[in-house]
N, C-alpha and C positions, 0 to 999 in steps of 0.2 A: 504494499500499500504506499503510494507516495506521500511524503512529508509535505504538508501544506507550508508554503512560505508565508511568514508574517509580513503584511503590507507596511512598508515604511512610510512613516507620515512626515512630510516636510513641515517643520513647524512655521516657517515663514508663510507657506501656502495656507496653512491651517489659520494662522492668524489674520491673513488677508481675507479669507473666506468669512471668518467670524466678523470683521469689520464691515464687510459688504453686507452681510445678513442683518447686522445691527442697524446699519444706515437704512436699509429697506423697511425694517420693522419701525423705526422711529419715524420715517417718512409717511408710512401708512397710518400710524397712530395719531400724528399730529397734522396730517394733510399739509405738510411743508417739506422742503427739501433738506435732506441729511445726506452727506456723501462721505465716503472714505477719503482720508487725506492721502494724496499721492505720495508714494514712497514712505508711508507711515513706518516710523520706527528708524528710518535711515539716517535721521540726524538728530541731534540733541538740542532740544528747544531751551534747555537751561545752560546753555554754553554761552557764557557772558562775553566772550571775545568773538561772538558771532558778527558778521557784516550783513546779515540778513535785515531787511527793512522791518521796522517795527510792526507796520500794519500787516506784513506777510507773516510774521511771527504769530501775531494774534490769530490769524486764520489758520495757520498750520499747526499750531500747538494742539497736542492731544491726537487723538486717532480718527475722529470724525469731525468734519467741518459741519457746523451747526448754524441754524439761523441767528443772525446777530443779537436777537433778544433773548435767546435761549440761555437759561441760567447757569448751565454746566459746561465744563470742559471735560470730554470723555476720554477715558483711557480703557482700552478694551484688551482683555486677556483670554486667551484659549488654553485650557489645560486638560490633560488626559485624567488628572485626579486632583482632588483638593481635600485635605484633612482638617475638618472643622475642629476636631479634638485639639489640634494645636493651638487654636485661639484661646482656649480656656486653660491650657497646660502651662503652668508657671515655669516649669523646667526647660521650655522652649525658649532659647536664648535668641534667635533670629528667624524670623518668618519672612518668607518671600512677599506676603501681602504688605509688609513694612515697606519694602523697596517700591511696590506698586504705588502705595499712598504717597512716598516721597516724590516719585515721579509725576504723579497726577497733581500734587500741590504745586510744584514747580510750574508746570503748565497752566494750571488755573491762575496762578499769580499773574503770569504774562497776559492772560486774556480777561483779567478781572472778573472771573467767573468762580463758581463753586465747583468742587471735585465731584465726579461721578465715575466710579470704577465699575465697569462692566465685566463679569467673569463668566465664561461658558465652560462648564466641565463636562467631558464626554458622558453621555448617557444620563445627565442629570439637568434639572431645571437650572437655568442661568440665574445668577444673583447680582446685586449691586451693593456697593458701598457709596455712601454719601454722608455730609456733615449731619450730625446728630441734632444740631441746633435747628435744622430745617424740618425735621420730622422724627420724633421719638419712636423707635421701633422696638420689637420684642428682643432682638438680638444685637448686642453693642460690642463694639471692638474700639476701645479707647474713645475718641470723640466722633466715631462714625456708627452710624446705623447700617445694619446688613439686612437686606430684604430680597425676597424672591423678585426677579425681574417681572414676571407678569403681574404680581401684586403692585409693584412700583408703577407700572404703567396705568393702573387703575386709579391713581391719585388725580385730583382735579387739575386741569390745564394750567390753572393760575400758578400752581406749585413749580411748573417747568420754566416759565417765562419771567423775565424781568419786568418790572413795572414802568 
């Protein structure tokens, strides 16, 4: 009996596909245009020595180009697995999620927006992290609320846009 080869997953392709899917979901939910940032992840928005124009940085920071009045800068992550136990395990010294938060905070500062981290885990419902000050959820990580993405999208439209 032949041994079935495991399909190699290209993480860059997986990330790009996740970003495209997210942009489509947001466009449909809000009936406004959201697009994947070209070459997302190919340059560091928090590089202080960058010669990139400020208006371009505001547009390109994050993984998704959003309408100007959208309240969030979006960082998108695609993962094979995510261990929620690590979030409450005090013995865990450094979590990948802390790196995501740092990256998202830097992009949000550049755009003068709030942080939104979208995480798609294989064969699981996607979830988001966003500042707890905006909405107190059941699951908290530091100053962030963690919520299933489908529940997040059910929040009122006013929650998502600047006044």
